[in-house]
C-alpha positions, 0 to 999 in steps of 0.5 A: 499500499502506497498511501498515507493514513489520514485521520477519520472525521467523526460525526459533528464535523460539517464535511460529513453533513455536506453533499460532496462535490463532483470530481472534475480533475482526474490527476495525481492529487486524486490518485493520492487521495484514493491511495490515502483512503485505502491506507486509512481504511486498512488502519481502521479495519473498515470495509468502506470509506468516503472522501468526506470521512477523511475531511475531503468534500469530493464524491469518491469512495473506496471499498474492501468488502466481502460480497454475498458469497464471501468473495473480497471486492476491492475498488473505488468509485468516483461521482457515483449514482446508485440504484437499489432493488431486492427485498429489504434486509435488516442487519447491524450497521456501523460507521468509522465516523460514528466509532464504536456502536452498531445499530440495526438498519434496513437496506435494499438487498441489491445495489448497482453503483455507476460512476468513473474510476480515477482515470475517468473511465466509466465503471459499474459495481453491483453487489448483494447482501453485505456488499450492497449495504456497503455500497449504499452506506458509502453513497449516502456519505457522499450525499451528506447522510450518515447511517444514524440519520436513518434512525429514529431520533431516540435511537440516534441519540443512544448511538451517539452516547455510545461512541468511543474514541479509537486510535485512528480517530482520536484527536491529535494532542 
């Protein structure tokens, strides 16, 4: 891995609640951001990470996530759109920007994401089960929506009270 891990932003940071800007420059700076996001994802032991989670308000996310069959899916999507289908599935969901707690959340069982890669070439990624959940979760981040925003207010407050610092997101002294 060639990237440099960046601090992951936590709920309350305005970048997480602001819709991400479309990427228009497919340059070395974008490639570095993607490498850094993969490094950050590895350090935090997550399955997906959106650029706003490392403080960058661009429509980019990376994933390293098992699909419905357990096969590892790894990649990135820029300027994504998403279509969902399939029966809703209720499972625990968590977020690196809401460190610690998980909560049950209903998501569609299938997702198709279309966008471009870091060179601007069109890509399409589809997934079922856990990978579909990951694709929906990361696409939500780019709209300024956290998984807890889908929860009733009382459950959201409980999740926020249960947050805990981790080494990868603790404030720098």
